C-alpha positions as CSV (number, residue, x, y, z in Angstrom):
1,M,0.3,0.4,-0.2
2,M,2.7,2.5,0.8
3,L,4.5,1.7,-2.5
4,L,0.9,2.8,-3.8
5,L,1.0,6.1,-1.9
6,A,4.3,6.7,-3.0
7,G,3.3,6.0,-6.9
8,F,0.4,8.0,-6.6
9,W,1.3,10.6,-4.9
10,P,0.8,13.6,-7.8
11,G,-2.5,12.2,-9.0
12,L,-3.6,12.1,-5.4
13,A,-2.4,15.8,-4.9
14,G,-4.4,16.0,-7.9
15,A,-7.0,14.7,-8.1
16,G,-7.9,16.5,-4.6
17,A,-7.4,19.8,-6.4
18,L,-9.5,18.7,-9.6
19,G,-12.3,18.3,-7.0
20,L,-11.9,21.3,-5.7
21,V,-11.9,22.7,-8.8
22,V,-14.9,21.0,-9.6
23,G,-17.1,21.3,-6.5
24,A,-16.7,25.7,-6.8
25,L,-18.1,25.2,-10.2
26,A,-21.0,22.5,-9.8
27,G,-22.1,23.1,-6.0
28,W,-24.4,21.2,-4.1
29,P,-26.2,18.2,-6.1
30,D,-29.5,18.9,-6.0
31,R,-30.4,14.6,-5.6
32,T,-28.0,12.9,-3.3
33,A,-28.7,9.9,-6.2
34,V,-25.0,11.0,-7.7
35,P,-23.0,11.6,-3.9
36,L,-24.6,8.0,-3.4
37,G,-23.4,6.3,-6.3
38,L,-20.3,7.6,-5.9
39,F,-19.8,6.8,-2.7
40,V,-21.4,3.2,-3.3
41,A,-18.9,3.0,-6.1
42,A,-15.9,4.3,-4.0
43,G,-16.9,1.6,-1.7
44,L,-16.8,-1.8,-4.4
45,L,-13.7,0.1,-6.6
46,A,-11.9,-0.1,-2.1
47,A,-13.6,-4.5,-2.2
48,A,-12.3,-5.1,-5.4
49,A,-9.2,-4.5,-4.7
50,L,-8.6,-4.8,-1.0
51,A,-9.5,-8.7,-2.1
52,A,-7.0,-8.6,-5.0
53,L,-9.1,-9.7,-7.7
54,V,-8.0,-8.6,-11.4
55,P,-4.5,-9.4,-11.1
56,G,-2.0,-7.8,-13.2
57,L,-1.9,-4.2,-14.8
58,P,-6.0,-3.8,-14.8
59,G,-5.5,-4.6,-11.4
60,L,-3.5,-2.0,-10.9
61,W,-5.7,0.0,-13.0
62,L,-8.4,-0.8,-10.0
63,E,-6.2,-0.1,-7.0
64,G,-5.3,3.7,-8.8
65,A,-8.5,4.3,-9.0
66,A,-9.7,3.3,-5.8
67,L,-6.9,5.2,-3.9
68,I,-7.6,8.2,-6.4
69,L,-11.3,8.2,-5.4
70,P,-12.1,9.8,-2.4
71,P,-9.1,12.6,-2.9
72,Y,-11.8,13.4,-5.7
73,C,-14.6,12.7,-3.5
74,A,-13.5,14.8,-0.5
75,G,-12.2,17.5,-3.2
76,C,-15.5,17.9,-4.8
77,A,-17.1,18.3,-1.3
78,L,-14.7,21.0,-0.3
79,G,-15.0,22.9,-3.1
80,A,-19.2,22.9,-2.8
81,L,-18.9,24.1,0.6
82,G,-16.5,27.0,0.0
83,R,-19.4,28.0,-2.9
84,R,-22.1,27.9,0.0
85,L,-19.7,29.5,2.1
86,V,-18.9,32.3,0.0
87,A,-22.8,32.8,-1.7
88,R,-23.9,33.6,2.1
89,R,-22.0,36.4,2.7
């Protein structure tokens, strides 16, 4: 796991930054289906990566996606929160 973090840290930082921008531009979703779907997708990706269901290079892609999706979603939430706080003033 630490090897993945060491190799994917630029992607993790980029996903968080991209999430901040997307969240600030899009704001909070009107319906909860999309965030709930992303949460379920992140959970399924993490479960498949931890179970090592997919071997080889596709497995690395799956583990990378499972590692990069949570910082992106957290960045989206922070960006949307920032937009909401700025809009209140």
